[in-house]
Backbone of each chain as ProteinMPNN parsed JSONL, in Angstrom:
{"seq_chain_A": "AQSVAQPEDQVNVAEGNPLTVKCTYSVSGNPYLFWYVQYPNRGLQFLLKYITGDNLVKGSYGFEAEFNKSQTSFHLKKPSALVSDSALYFCAVRDSIYSSASKIIFGSGTRLSIRP", "coords_chain_A": {"N_chain_A": [[101.839, 112.939, 109.869], [101.78, 111.844, 106.916], [103.065, 111.123, 103.17], [104.44, 111.901, 100.307], [107.713, 111.939, 97.793], [107.901, 112.241, 95.104], [111.232, 112.127, 92.847], [112.224, 112.891, 91.135], [111.109, 115.748, 87.991], [110.938, 115.526, 86.004], [111.367, 112.938, 83.339], [113.787, 111.299, 80.988], [113.292, 108.838, 78.301], [115.441, 105.974, 75.794], [112.989, 104.547, 73.556], [112.376, 101.449, 74.363], [113.857, 100.739, 75.907], [115.033, 100.491, 79.672], [112.71, 102.551, 82.107], [112.153, 103.571, 84.737], [110.571, 105.453, 87.729], [111.475, 107.455, 89.86], [110.158, 106.916, 93.923], [109.137, 107.85, 96.864], [108.585, 107.631, 100.083], [106.373, 108.169, 103.4], [105.055, 106.526, 106.047], [103.419, 106.333, 109.105], [102.581, 104.146, 110.123], [102.304, 100.967, 108.146], [101.988, 101.237, 104.573], [100.947, 102.091, 102.636], [100.644, 101.748, 98.799], [100.577, 103.39, 96.022], [100.273, 104.1, 91.796], [99.51, 106.579, 90.022], [98.14, 107.604, 86.625], [98.568, 109.978, 83.609], [97.17, 110.644, 81.444], [97.878, 113.512, 77.988], [95.508, 116.088, 78.609], [93.49, 114.175, 80.22], [91.92, 111.882, 82.34], [92.532, 111.266, 85.783], [94.646, 107.354, 85.627], [94.076, 104.309, 87.165], [97.539, 101.925, 87.757], [98.785, 100.176, 89.751], [98.826, 98.84, 92.434], [100.636, 98.421, 96.683], [99.128, 96.774, 98.968], [99.845, 94.617, 100.943], [101.671, 91.525, 101.237], [103.662, 90.689, 98.159], [106.652, 91.652, 97.023], [107.751, 93.217, 95.011], [105.37, 94.147, 92.967], [103.328, 93.648, 89.991], [101.137, 95.921, 87.067], [98.599, 97.804, 84.992], [100.057, 98.168, 81.612], [101.585, 97.591, 81.344], [103.861, 97.857, 82.798], [105.69, 97.938, 86.474], [106.11, 98.075, 90.061], [108.659, 98.371, 92.647], [108.175, 97.407, 95.822], [110.507, 98.718, 98.848], [111.584, 98.211, 101.754], [113.571, 99.372, 103.421], [114.509, 101.115, 101.884], [112.392, 103.077, 101.825], [110.702, 103.806, 99.24], [109.563, 103.318, 96.578], [109.294, 102.314, 93.101], [108.67, 103.21, 89.713], [108.275, 101.012, 87.28], [109.327, 99.601, 83.705], [110.119, 97.249, 81.675], [110.996, 97.596, 79.475], [110.398, 100.723, 77.378], [107.983, 102.65, 75.776], [107.009, 104.616, 73.523], [103.933, 105.949, 73.624], [104.446, 105.023, 76.54], [104.422, 107.979, 76.716], [103.828, 110.387, 79.609], [101.715, 112.249, 82.006], [103.199, 110.865, 85.806], [101.554, 109.801, 88.223], [102.747, 108.958, 91.953], [101.528, 107.836, 94.708], [100.21, 108.019, 98.548], [98.41, 106.324, 100.427], [97.006, 106.246, 104.153], [95.736, 103.949, 105.29], [94.607, 101.314, 105.13], [92.235, 100.019, 105.639], [90.197, 101.648, 106.643], [87.354, 103.4, 105.457], [88.22, 105.833, 105.895], [90.847, 107.395, 105.952], [92.352, 109.039, 104.146], [94.263, 110.278, 100.545], [97.475, 110.952, 100.008], [98.928, 112.568, 97.829], [102.415, 112.654, 95.329], [103.994, 115.096, 93.457], [104.238, 114.196, 90.802], [105.687, 112.765, 88.291], [107.202, 113.913, 84.887], [107.254, 111.513, 82.32], [109.156, 111.402, 79.08], [109.008, 109.929, 76.006], [111.161, 109.468, 74.532], [111.644, 108.962, 69.966]], "CA_chain_A": [[101.24, 112.439, 108.723], [102.43, 110.533, 105.649], [104.485, 111.777, 102.762], [104.979, 111.031, 99.076], [107.987, 112.22, 97.155], [108.658, 112.047, 93.75], [112.612, 113.703, 92.946], [112.789, 113.862, 89.135], [110.398, 116.697, 86.89], [111.322, 114.909, 83.932], [111.868, 111.435, 83.232], [113.539, 111.216, 79.129], [114.078, 107.45, 77.785], [114.584, 106.177, 73.987], [112.03, 104.024, 73.071], [113.087, 100.291, 73.517], [114.696, 101.149, 77.449], [114.407, 100.05, 80.814], [112.43, 102.999, 82.485], [112.188, 103.777, 86.096], [110.139, 106.304, 87.86], [110.984, 107.204, 91.094], [109.441, 107.396, 94.551], [109.869, 107.833, 98.668], [107.309, 107.634, 101.319], [107.266, 108.802, 104.713], [104.178, 106.971, 106.307], [103.96, 105.991, 110.731], [102.079, 102.797, 109.952], [102.527, 100.618, 107.28], [102.303, 101.867, 104.013], [99.553, 100.946, 101.106], [100.698, 102.604, 97.918], [99.806, 103.647, 94.284], [100.764, 104.498, 91.453], [98.372, 107.117, 88.756], [98.811, 108.032, 84.997], [98.077, 111.202, 83.137], [97.409, 110.703, 79.962], [97.37, 114.375, 77.955], [93.828, 116.027, 78.668], [92.613, 113.612, 80.393], [92.047, 111.814, 83.466], [94.021, 110.157, 86.35], [93.431, 106.308, 85.814], [95.271, 103.842, 87.689], [98.427, 101.937, 87.339], [98.998, 99.871, 90.341], [99.222, 99.115, 93.966], [100.914, 98.088, 97.071], [98.978, 96.778, 99.956], [100.281, 93.453, 101.796], [102.512, 90.832, 100.058], [104.722, 90.387, 97.496], [107.532, 93.457, 96.809], [107.255, 93.38, 93.189], [103.376, 94.392, 92.246], [102.663, 94.016, 88.13], [100.088, 96.422, 87.053], [98.974, 97.955, 83.879], [100.304, 98.563, 80.096], [102.817, 96.034, 81.296], [104.399, 98.76, 84.541], [105.599, 97.392, 88.126], [106.735, 98.632, 91.315], [109.193, 97.241, 93.648], [108.595, 98.293, 96.736], [111.226, 98.765, 99.573], [110.831, 98.823, 102.965], [114.234, 99.752, 103.958], [114.596, 102.514, 101.464], [110.916, 103.446, 102.069], [110.925, 103.406, 98.346], [108.376, 103.088, 95.6], [109.955, 102.865, 91.47], [107.623, 102.067, 89.341], [109.399, 99.885, 86.443], [108.978, 99.366, 82.921], [111.629, 96.411, 80.812], [111.526, 98.474, 77.76], [109.61, 101.737, 77.242], [106.849, 102.583, 74.738], [106.862, 106.336, 73.002], [102.733, 105.728, 73.833], [104.065, 105.287, 77.515], [104.817, 109.12, 78.027], [102.585, 110.994, 80.875], [102.563, 112.162, 83.308], [103.008, 109.857, 86.932], [101.878, 109.881, 89.912], [102.586, 108.033, 93.168], [100.41, 108.107, 95.97], [100.471, 106.479, 99.496], [97.172, 106.077, 101.611], [98.046, 106.776, 105.471], [94.944, 103.253, 105.814], [93.672, 100.411, 104.264], [91.267, 99.097, 106.398], [89.259, 102.865, 107.249], [87.006, 104.909, 104.595], [88.182, 107.705, 106.266], [91.307, 107.06, 105.414], [92.302, 109.512, 102.951], [94.993, 109.722, 100.087], [98.257, 111.727, 99.047], [99.742, 112.476, 95.931], [102.931, 113.397, 94.704], [104.472, 116.011, 92.304], [104.254, 114.065, 89.53], [107.079, 113.548, 86.961], [106.598, 113.516, 84.011], [107.726, 111.364, 81.081], [108.428, 111.347, 78.169], [109.816, 109.001, 75.729], [111.442, 109.397, 72.457], [111.753, 107.033, 69.233]], "C_chain_A": [[102.074, 112.034, 107.763], [101.951, 111.671, 104.157], [104.076, 111.191, 101.727], [105.865, 111.6, 99.011], [108.106, 111.507, 96.302], [109.411, 113.1, 93.136], [112.598, 114.491, 92.307], [111.105, 114.761, 89.065], [109.684, 116.101, 86.023], [112.38, 113.529, 84.621], [112.507, 111.239, 81.147], [113.869, 109.748, 78.951], [113.634, 107.064, 76.494], [113.516, 104.723, 74.696], [112.972, 102.786, 73.277], [113.8, 99.843, 75.182], [113.986, 100.737, 78.206], [113.833, 101.783, 81.247], [111.945, 102.753, 84.146], [111.775, 106.013, 86.482], [109.805, 106.541, 88.982], [110.032, 107.428, 92.416], [109.626, 107.076, 95.845], [108.812, 108.064, 98.929], [107.562, 108.006, 102.643], [105.419, 108.362, 105.647], [104.697, 106.438, 108.384], [103.308, 104.404, 110.797], [103.436, 101.527, 108.447], [102.088, 101.027, 105.99], [101.602, 101.216, 102.943], [99.485, 102.568, 99.97], [100.145, 102.097, 96.542], [100.286, 104.313, 93.657], [99.582, 105.336, 90.252], [99.579, 107.681, 87.485], [97.959, 108.963, 84.86], [97.868, 111.38, 81.893], [97.07, 112.287, 79.345], [95.441, 114.573, 78.354], [93.724, 115.239, 79.098], [93.257, 113.031, 82.145], [93.209, 111.058, 84.431], [93.335, 108.845, 85.976], [94.942, 105.73, 86.429], [95.946, 102.437, 86.744], [98.195, 100.631, 88.255], [99.341, 100.288, 91.646], [99.917, 97.688, 95.154], [100.017, 97.914, 98.239], [99.667, 95.407, 100.831], [101.164, 92.819, 100.187], [103.97, 90.707, 99.308], [105.955, 92.389, 97.292], [107.376, 93.61, 95.269], [105.705, 93.568, 92.459], [103.648, 93.956, 90.576], [101.144, 94.808, 88.267], [100.001, 96.183, 85.417], [99.431, 98.22, 82.717], [101.998, 98.1, 80.481], [104.565, 97.009, 82.175], [104.296, 97.396, 85.208], [106.095, 98.203, 88.476], [107.301, 97.473, 92.472], [108.792, 98.25, 94.781], [109.278, 97.807, 97.938], [111.53, 99.144, 100.863], [111.892, 99.846, 103.285], [114.795, 101.117, 103.925], [112.887, 103.249, 102.11], [110.953, 104.021, 100.4], [109.575, 102.684, 97.823], [108.049, 102.777, 93.94], [108.698, 102.202, 91.502], [108.735, 101.951, 88.315], [108.779, 100.581, 85.328], [110.348, 98.797, 82.325], [111.973, 97.556, 80.204], [110.527, 99.11, 77.562], [108.987, 102.127, 75.654], [106.721, 103.949, 74.634], [104.869, 106.535, 73.537], [103.136, 106.031, 75.45], [104.377, 107.158, 77.934], [102.947, 110.245, 77.996], [102.883, 111.3, 81.341], [102.201, 111.356, 84.61], [103.072, 109.948, 87.75], [102.098, 109.161, 91.408], [101.997, 108.954, 93.983], [100.682, 107.422, 97.13], [98.752, 106.98, 100.322], [97.425, 105.582, 103.094], [96.717, 104.638, 106.5], [94.462, 102.138, 105.198], [92.343, 100.086, 104.728], [90.275, 100.449, 106.804], [89.629, 103.388, 106.126], [87.549, 106.161, 104.787], [89.991, 108.54, 106.756], [91.868, 108.083, 104.096], [94.05, 110.067, 102.394], [95.511, 111.247, 99.714], [99.17, 111.414, 97.995], [100.6, 113.525, 95.421], [103.077, 114.378, 94.098], [104.279, 115.9, 91.032], [105.967, 114.148, 88.721], [106.596, 112.506, 85.63], [107.417, 112.71, 82.14], [107.504, 110.459, 80.158], [109.542, 110.469, 77.126], [110.267, 108.989, 74.113], [111.898, 108.208, 71.345], [112.515, 106.689, 68.956]], "O_chain_A": [[103.267, 111.921, 108.048], [101.073, 112.525, 104.037], [103.438, 110.141, 101.81], [105.852, 112.354, 99.984], [108.368, 110.309, 96.407], [109.061, 114.249, 92.866], [112.734, 115.714, 92.28], [110.168, 114.523, 89.826], [108.56, 116.07, 85.522], [113.24, 113.242, 85.454], [111.702, 111.085, 80.229], [114.885, 109.413, 79.56], [112.556, 107.282, 75.942], [113.409, 104.199, 75.805], [114.067, 102.743, 72.716], [114.166, 98.7, 75.455], [112.784, 100.512, 78.06], [114.579, 102.574, 80.67], [111.418, 101.713, 84.54], [112.191, 107.083, 86.036], [108.712, 106.292, 89.49], [109.045, 108.122, 92.17], [110.259, 106.05, 96.094], [108.018, 108.647, 98.191], [108.701, 108.167, 103.081], [104.628, 109.267, 105.913], [105.833, 106.268, 108.827], [103.722, 103.613, 111.645], [104.623, 101.454, 108.128], [101.092, 101.602, 106.431], [101.696, 100.068, 102.511], [98.907, 103.653, 100.038], [99.602, 101.077, 96.118], [100.875, 105.264, 94.171], [98.819, 104.584, 89.647], [100.772, 107.955, 87.357], [96.918, 109.094, 85.503], [98.406, 112.293, 81.266], [96.075, 112.753, 79.9], [94.524, 113.753, 78.381], [93.873, 114.559, 78.082], [94.225, 113.354, 82.833], [94.268, 110.514, 84.118], [92.112, 108.734, 85.903], [96.106, 106.13, 86.378], [95.489, 101.943, 85.713], [97.427, 99.827, 87.726], [99.838, 101.335, 92.06], [99.863, 96.488, 94.885], [99.941, 98.996, 98.821], [100.126, 95.999, 101.808], [101.291, 93.172, 99.015], [105.085, 90.647, 99.826], [105.832, 93.606, 97.428], [106.618, 94.399, 94.705], [105.241, 93.001, 91.47], [104.8, 94.3, 90.31], [100.266, 94.573, 89.097], [100.555, 95.354, 84.695], [98.808, 99.279, 82.639], [103.107, 98.286, 79.981], [105.774, 96.796, 82.084], [103.616, 96.388, 85.016], [106.582, 99.1, 87.789], [106.857, 96.428, 92.945], [108.965, 99.469, 94.779], [108.959, 96.683, 98.326], [111.737, 100.328, 101.129], [111.549, 101.017, 103.447], [115.236, 101.9, 104.765], [112.867, 104.027, 103.064], [111.467, 105.136, 100.49], [108.83, 101.861, 98.356], [106.92, 102.913, 93.469], [108.026, 101.453, 92.211], [109.813, 102.544, 88.362], [108.062, 101.579, 85.405], [111.411, 99.417, 82.346], [112.946, 98.296, 80.348], [109.495, 98.442, 77.495], [109.558, 101.868, 74.595], [106.319, 104.554, 75.627], [104.695, 107.709, 73.863], [102.544, 106.974, 75.974], [104.517, 107.578, 79.082], [101.962, 110.564, 77.33], [104.067, 111.195, 81.659], [101.007, 111.072, 84.716], [104.09, 110.145, 88.414], [100.997, 108.83, 91.847], [101.921, 110.181, 94.041], [101.29, 106.354, 97.058], [98.357, 108.114, 100.59], [98.042, 104.527, 103.238], [96.824, 104.249, 107.663], [93.491, 102.482, 104.524], [91.423, 99.912, 103.929], [89.342, 100.025, 107.485], [90.706, 103.726, 105.635], [87.439, 107.207, 104.146], [90.298, 109.535, 107.413], [91.664, 107.614, 102.976], [94.949, 110.264, 103.211], [94.872, 112.241, 99.367], [99.824, 110.477, 97.536], [100.274, 114.673, 95.12], [101.977, 114.927, 94.047], [104.157, 116.806, 90.207], [106.871, 114.976, 88.616], [106.106, 111.402, 85.394], [107.903, 113.318, 81.186], [106.722, 109.522, 79.993], [110.732, 110.365, 77.422], [109.813, 108.626, 73.028], [112.311, 107.07, 71.566], [112.552, 105.537, 68.523]]}, "seq_chain_B": "NAGVTQTPKFQVLKTGQSMTLQCAQDMNHNSMYWYRQDPGMGLRLIYYSASEGTTDKGEVPNGYNVSRLNKREFSLRLESAAPSQTSVYFCASSEIQERRETQYFGPGTRLLVL", "coords_chain_B": {"N_chain_B": [[77.33, 101.869, 83.572], [77.984, 105.182, 84.642], [79.906, 106.3, 86.255], [82.636, 108.342, 87.795], [81.112, 111.396, 87.385], [81.561, 115.371, 86.848], [80.091, 118.448, 85.989], [80.708, 121.404, 85.943], [82.091, 121.115, 82.629], [84.172, 123.333, 81.928], [84.908, 126.252, 83.044], [85.181, 129.841, 83.224], [85.004, 132.648, 85.319], [84.63, 135.449, 87.222], [87.251, 137.304, 89.263], [86.012, 137.588, 93.038], [83.421, 136.686, 92.104], [81.204, 133.894, 92.575], [80.188, 130.041, 92.432], [80.207, 126.364, 92.222], [81.097, 123.157, 91.624], [80.5, 120.19, 90.871], [79.651, 117.197, 91.52], [79.615, 113.984, 91.048], [78.724, 110.177, 91.515], [78.137, 106.94, 90.35], [78.76, 104.052, 91.869], [78.16, 103.477, 94.043], [79.87, 104.109, 96.098], [81.469, 105.35, 99.128], [84.024, 106.769, 100.041], [84.344, 110.383, 99.188], [86.549, 112.2, 97.232], [88.243, 115.875, 96.353], [90.519, 116.883, 94.47], [92.868, 119.075, 93.66], [94.599, 120.749, 90.281], [97.705, 121.778, 89.899], [100.464, 122.826, 87.748], [103.402, 121.551, 87.975], [102.743, 121.361, 90.8], [101.304, 119.136, 90.909], [98.774, 116.703, 92.428], [96.664, 117.719, 94.489], [94.783, 117.778, 97.792], [92.33, 118.442, 99.044], [89.487, 118.87, 100.14], [87.765, 115.622, 101.556], [85.57, 113.361, 101.771], [84.339, 110.657, 103.907], [82.343, 109.175, 104.409], [78.684, 109.167, 103.719], [77.084, 112.746, 104.827], [79.29, 113.148, 105.947], [82.304, 115.628, 106.724], [86.245, 115.774, 106.201], [89.15, 118.371, 105.794], [91.801, 118.938, 104.098], [94.485, 118.827, 102.556], [94.662, 121.859, 101.23], [92.472, 123.034, 102.195], [92.437, 125.85, 101.782], [89.217, 129.072, 100.949], [87.449, 127.147, 99.584], [84.601, 125.247, 100.083], [82.336, 122.338, 101.567], [80.113, 119.929, 100.315], [78.462, 116.849, 101.255], [76.215, 116.036, 100.11], [74.658, 113.456, 99.009], [74.945, 110.046, 99.33], [76.126, 110.061, 96.448], [76.559, 112.39, 95.719], [79.106, 115.209, 95.767], [79.307, 117.831, 95.734], [81.176, 121.058, 95.555], [82.532, 124.319, 96.442], [83.51, 128.241, 95.604], [83.065, 130.338, 97.461], [84.036, 133.157, 96.415], [85.527, 133.922, 94.008], [89.097, 133.562, 93.214], [91.701, 134.613, 91.105], [93.541, 132.847, 92.237], [92.54, 130.384, 92.196], [92.766, 129.58, 89.977], [93.05, 126.009, 88.43], [93.351, 123.112, 87.635], [90.111, 121.289, 88.333], [89.682, 117.681, 90.054], [87.484, 115.081, 90.721], [86.838, 112.463, 93.166], [86.852, 109.313, 93.974], [86.756, 106.664, 95.904], [86.164, 103.082, 97.008], [86.954, 100.482, 99.849], [87.253, 97.652, 100.779], [87.015, 94.754, 102.705], [91.124, 94.961, 102.078], [90.659, 95.406, 100.254], [91.279, 98.356, 97.413], [89.822, 100.445, 95.193], [89.838, 102.927, 93.091], [88.688, 105.578, 91.198], [88.665, 108.497, 89.428], [87.384, 111.421, 88.169], [86.773, 113.708, 84.842], [87.661, 115.927, 85.293], [87.23, 119.747, 86.278], [88.09, 122.465, 84.1], [89.167, 125.485, 85.934], [88.584, 128.613, 85.595], [90.357, 132.136, 86.917], [89.383, 134.552, 86.63]], "CA_chain_B": [[78.288, 102.269, 85.377], [78.717, 106.185, 84.028], [81.936, 106.332, 87.278], [82.554, 109.672, 88.403], [81.165, 112.341, 86.561], [81.975, 116.341, 86.844], [79.969, 119.698, 85.542], [80.489, 121.832, 84.249], [83.896, 120.762, 82.499], [85.443, 124.144, 81.252], [83.691, 127.533, 83.602], [85.422, 131.33, 83.309], [84.904, 133.449, 86.244], [85.677, 137.208, 87.679], [87.16, 137.596, 90.242], [84.528, 137.228, 93.398], [82.147, 135.865, 91.827], [80.74, 132.101, 93.296], [79.771, 128.916, 91.849], [79.479, 125.861, 92.703], [81.79, 121.925, 91.256], [79.737, 118.89, 90.916], [80.274, 115.795, 91.482], [78.652, 112.019, 91.36], [79.738, 108.768, 91.027], [77.602, 106.197, 90.25], [79.121, 102.699, 92.227], [77.886, 103.019, 95.517], [81.593, 104.216, 97.073], [81.931, 105.915, 100.667], [85.013, 108.068, 100.108], [84.936, 110.816, 97.356], [87.732, 113.149, 97.488], [88.196, 116.936, 95.361], [92.038, 117.443, 94.598], [93.71, 120.438, 92.215], [95.955, 120.394, 89.924], [98.392, 123.26, 88.699], [101.214, 122.804, 86.398], [104.441, 121.561, 88.772], [102.183, 121.106, 92.458], [100.687, 118.041, 91.6], [97.08, 116.966, 92.764], [96.525, 118.701, 96.604], [93.986, 116.66, 98.675], [91.144, 119.961, 98.638], [88.557, 118.296, 101.195], [87.565, 114.682, 101.106], [84.223, 112.716, 102.348], [84.851, 109.424, 104.127], [80.75, 109.099, 104.18], [77.503, 111.078, 103.552], [77.654, 113.303, 106.658], [81.197, 113.873, 106.773], [83.711, 115.949, 105.703], [86.328, 116.811, 106.079], [89.536, 118.955, 105.03], [92.904, 119.049, 102.523], [95.895, 119.559, 102.332], [94.637, 123.166, 101.081], [90.659, 123.546, 102.002], [90.681, 127.884, 102.088], [88.413, 129.388, 100.029], [86.66, 126.417, 99.508], [83.56, 124.333, 100.923], [82.511, 121.417, 100.321], [78.818, 119.609, 100.604], [78.529, 115.894, 100.771], [74.321, 116.021, 99.38], [74.172, 112.347, 99.412], [76.245, 108.824, 99.664], [76.4, 109.509, 95.349], [76.831, 113.693, 95.31], [80.111, 115.899, 95.933], [79.886, 119.165, 95.712], [82.842, 122.431, 95.982], [81.903, 125.54, 96.479], [83.927, 128.822, 95.856], [82.513, 131.358, 97.56], [84.46, 134.497, 96.215], [86.927, 133.076, 93.636], [90.651, 134.834, 93.167], [93.042, 134.048, 90.797], [94.815, 131.924, 92.977], [92.829, 128.819, 92.675], [92.863, 128.868, 88.566], [93.353, 124.786, 88.162], [91.922, 121.793, 87.236], [89.452, 120.242, 89.986], [88.921, 116.363, 89.712], [86.854, 114.426, 91.833], [87.282, 110.689, 92.564], [85.406, 108.226, 94.752], [86.957, 104.782, 96.549], [85.819, 101.817, 98.029], [88.342, 99.855, 100.742], [87.04, 96.179, 101.349], [88.474, 93.309, 102.543], [91.687, 96.038, 101.857], [91.06, 95.735, 98.264], [90.747, 98.842, 96.885], [89.506, 100.781, 93.711], [89.602, 104.035, 93.212], [87.941, 106.134, 90.21], [88.664, 109.744, 88.66], [86.183, 111.894, 87.071], [87.186, 114.27, 84.403], [88.087, 117.203, 85.576], [86.884, 120.608, 85.597], [88.958, 123.33, 84.56], [88.829, 127.066, 86.195], [89.846, 129.694, 85.47], [89.314, 132.753, 87.32], [89.792, 136.552, 85.722]], "C_chain_B": [[78.195, 103.771, 84.594], [79.973, 106.82, 85.111], [82.051, 106.784, 87.382], [82.507, 110.902, 87.775], [81.184, 114.319, 87.152], [81.283, 117.455, 86.367], [80.77, 120.542, 86.512], [82.947, 121.186, 83.776], [85.342, 122.024, 82.114], [84.136, 125.325, 82.131], [85.546, 128.714, 83.451], [84.529, 132.392, 84.782], [85.98, 134.491, 86.384], [85.389, 136.375, 88.587], [86.318, 138.298, 91.778], [83.828, 136.916, 93.586], [81.96, 134.356, 92.028], [80.533, 131.42, 92.657], [79.985, 127.678, 92.829], [79.881, 124.213, 91.864], [81.071, 121.204, 91.821], [80.003, 117.911, 90.509], [79.176, 114.627, 91.103], [79.145, 110.948, 90.43], [78.736, 107.317, 90.725], [77.712, 104.084, 91.21], [79.511, 102.906, 93.456], [78.541, 103.124, 96.257], [81.15, 105.395, 98.427], [82.708, 106.438, 100.363], [84.703, 108.241, 98.991], [85.724, 111.819, 98.588], [87.563, 114.068, 96.46], [89.506, 117.127, 95.63], [91.43, 119.124, 93.657], [94.841, 120.004, 91.971], [96.457, 121.515, 89.35], [100.188, 122.718, 88.687], [102.485, 123.029, 88.308], [104.624, 120.848, 90.651], [101.303, 119.563, 92.0], [99.165, 117.695, 91.64], [97.835, 117.169, 94.552], [95.066, 117.845, 96.037], [92.642, 118.385, 98.64], [90.622, 119.434, 100.386], [88.189, 116.658, 100.988], [86.074, 114.221, 102.23], [84.753, 111.218, 102.918], [83.366, 108.579, 104.502], [80.068, 109.858, 103.72], [77.448, 110.75, 104.978], [78.445, 114.54, 107.315], [82.22, 114.682, 105.611], [84.659, 116.294, 106.281], [88.008, 117.33, 105.688], [91.299, 117.937, 104.391], [93.569, 119.356, 103.411], [96.088, 121.402, 102.106], [92.242, 123.936, 100.464], [90.702, 125.143, 101.911], [90.413, 127.859, 100.562], [87.822, 128.016, 99.273], [85.874, 126.135, 100.462], [83.482, 123.353, 100.36], [80.665, 120.653, 100.79], [78.598, 118.459, 100.607], [76.541, 115.33, 100.954], [73.862, 114.743, 99.818], [75.151, 111.206, 99.043], [76.382, 109.691, 97.353], [77.263, 111.313, 94.421], [78.276, 114.756, 96.261], [80.365, 116.722, 95.867], [81.414, 120.373, 96.515], [82.192, 123.392, 95.727], [83.44, 126.482, 96.681], [82.49, 129.979, 96.079], [82.579, 132.161, 96.936], [86.03, 133.82, 95.728], [87.763, 134.275, 93.678], [91.783, 133.718, 92.407], [93.492, 133.107, 90.748], [93.909, 130.179, 92.915], [92.162, 128.656, 91.036], [93.557, 127.578, 88.991], [92.548, 124.227, 87.657], [91.507, 121.182, 88.582], [89.45, 118.417, 89.387], [88.652, 115.946, 91.458], [87.299, 112.684, 91.62], [86.416, 110.599, 93.79], [86.568, 107.263, 94.88], [85.712, 104.21, 97.848], [86.885, 101.266, 99.057], [86.922, 99.419, 101.159], [87.321, 95.898, 101.665], [89.913, 93.58, 102.084], [91.967, 95.291, 100.645], [90.724, 97.071, 98.0], [90.421, 99.612, 96.001], [88.97, 101.707, 94.299], [89.111, 104.644, 91.841], [88.371, 107.892, 90.351], [87.284, 110.281, 88.023], [87.333, 113.059, 86.103], [87.802, 115.338, 84.16], [87.743, 117.872, 85.199], [87.875, 121.245, 85.998], [88.99, 124.832, 84.982], [89.28, 127.909, 85.48], [89.461, 131.221, 85.485], [90.676, 134.493, 86.372], [90.142, 138.091, 87.014]], "O_chain_B": [[78.425, 103.468, 83.423], [80.797, 107.666, 84.763], [80.868, 106.934, 87.075], [83.536, 111.541, 87.553], [80.562, 114.37, 88.213], [82.292, 118.055, 85.998], [81.298, 120.276, 87.592], [84.079, 121.041, 84.238], [86.566, 121.925, 82.037], [82.918, 125.295, 81.955], [86.696, 128.293, 83.575], [83.314, 132.592, 84.788], [87.166, 134.623, 86.083], [84.544, 135.535, 88.894], [85.996, 139.484, 91.695], [83.279, 136.699, 94.666], [82.8, 133.642, 91.48], [80.598, 131.999, 91.573], [79.96, 127.846, 94.048], [78.846, 123.828, 91.319], [80.829, 121.283, 93.025], [80.487, 117.608, 89.419], [77.962, 114.759, 90.948], [79.649, 110.833, 89.313], [79.25, 106.505, 91.494], [76.879, 103.187, 91.075], [80.607, 102.708, 93.978], [78.342, 102.501, 97.301], [80.319, 106.268, 98.177], [82.073, 107.461, 100.107], [84.616, 107.46, 98.043], [85.666, 112.072, 99.791], [86.894, 113.656, 95.513], [89.861, 117.48, 96.755], [90.442, 119.769, 93.307], [95.709, 119.374, 92.576], [95.882, 122.175, 88.485], [100.849, 122.321, 89.647], [102.503, 123.869, 89.208], [105.503, 120.341, 91.348], [100.695, 118.972, 92.892], [98.372, 118.339, 90.952], [98.807, 116.924, 95.266], [94.544, 117.494, 94.979], [92.653, 119.166, 97.688], [91.22, 119.597, 101.45], [88.448, 116.413, 99.81], [85.761, 114.8, 103.27], [85.635, 110.671, 102.254], [83.408, 107.399, 104.85], [80.373, 110.98, 103.314], [77.558, 109.817, 105.774], [78.502, 115.528, 108.047], [82.638, 114.523, 104.464], [84.427, 117.199, 107.082], [88.423, 116.388, 105.013], [91.63, 116.752, 104.356], [93.481, 119.879, 104.523], [97.019, 122.107, 102.495], [91.497, 124.482, 99.651], [89.677, 125.824, 101.926], [90.844, 127.265, 99.574], [87.872, 128.136, 98.049], [86.101, 126.533, 101.605], [83.989, 123.039, 99.284], [80.167, 121.156, 101.798], [78.258, 118.355, 99.429], [75.955, 114.538, 101.692], [72.993, 114.605, 100.679], [76.174, 111.515, 98.432], [77.608, 109.593, 97.288], [77.951, 111.499, 93.417], [78.164, 114.87, 97.481], [81.568, 116.98, 95.883], [82.167, 120.365, 97.489], [81.312, 123.423, 94.867], [84.351, 126.084, 97.406], [81.514, 130.303, 95.403], [81.492, 132.5, 96.467], [87.033, 133.445, 96.335], [87.496, 135.439, 93.977], [92.371, 132.694, 92.756], [93.858, 132.443, 89.778], [94.362, 129.128, 93.37], [91.271, 127.842, 90.793], [94.512, 127.676, 89.763], [91.41, 124.505, 87.28], [92.168, 120.756, 89.529], [89.17, 118.166, 88.215], [89.111, 116.191, 92.574], [87.749, 111.995, 90.704], [85.648, 111.367, 94.368], [87.312, 107.111, 93.911], [84.995, 104.563, 98.784], [87.93, 101.902, 98.926], [85.947, 100.039, 101.583], [88.511, 96.2, 101.58], [90.365, 92.554, 101.574], [92.98, 94.772, 100.176], [89.568, 97.229, 98.391], [91.537, 99.496, 95.495], [88.203, 101.8, 95.257], [89.222, 103.685, 91.077], [88.338, 108.415, 91.465], [86.373, 109.626, 87.517], [88.48, 113.265, 86.5], [88.369, 115.695, 83.127], [87.524, 117.784, 83.991], [88.502, 121.209, 87.057], [88.753, 125.516, 83.987], [90.309, 127.891, 84.805], [88.687, 131.736, 84.678], [91.744, 134.954, 85.968], [90.375, 139.219, 86.581]]}, "name": "protein", "num_of_chains": 2, "seq": "AQSVAQPEDQVNVAEGNPLTVKCTYSVSGNPYLFWYVQYPNRGLQFLLKYITGDNLVKGSYGFEAEFNKSQTSFHLKKPSALVSDSALYFCAVRDSIYSSASKIIFGSGTRLSIRPNAGVTQTPKFQVLKTGQSMTLQCAQDMNHNSMYWYRQDPGMGLRLIYYSASEGTTDKGEVPNGYNVSRLNKREFSLRLESAAPSQTSVYFCASSEIQERRETQYFGPGTRLLVL"}
């Protein structure tokens, strides 16, 4: 069964500095990986996804994620953090992109706090 | 398009009461999901439905039942609410076509069980 782990409950970064939010995964076949963001008192919003192709995936709000098959990781990154990036971030994995019967499993979330 | 809608937005129940959380999407998606979000636990899948007429258990199905009434609607029922079911519940839908996926979440239902 697939699983995803976010080892950090909280990440604190100064505004303007680069940020990384870590995610590792476990799947039996090819991984299909996603990042979502949740702002306070709001639902989840899709950020980016990896299905196939380039290992560096670019998404919304200047975020990008690097797929590393050997390390089974899909870390979320941004070169220069903004205070408005402060939110809860979820990594997710789907076990099959070809079947609508597959399900998505989410990580436990990482709270990103950007200080001015 | 309204996207994914959920009702109610907030509900307080007493232990043992029952209720149904409603979810609807107007994007003609096949797959629909129910998640619960708890502090420190992230999102956990309760049930999902790959298509109209099918439902499957997720990670934490105990205490819940679901109905995929039609392609648009996917309801979550608590037959006998327990304080452990106090949570924020999110419905989602997605469509996969030619390896491209789009997933949308509803605004959430905040449930308090006393």
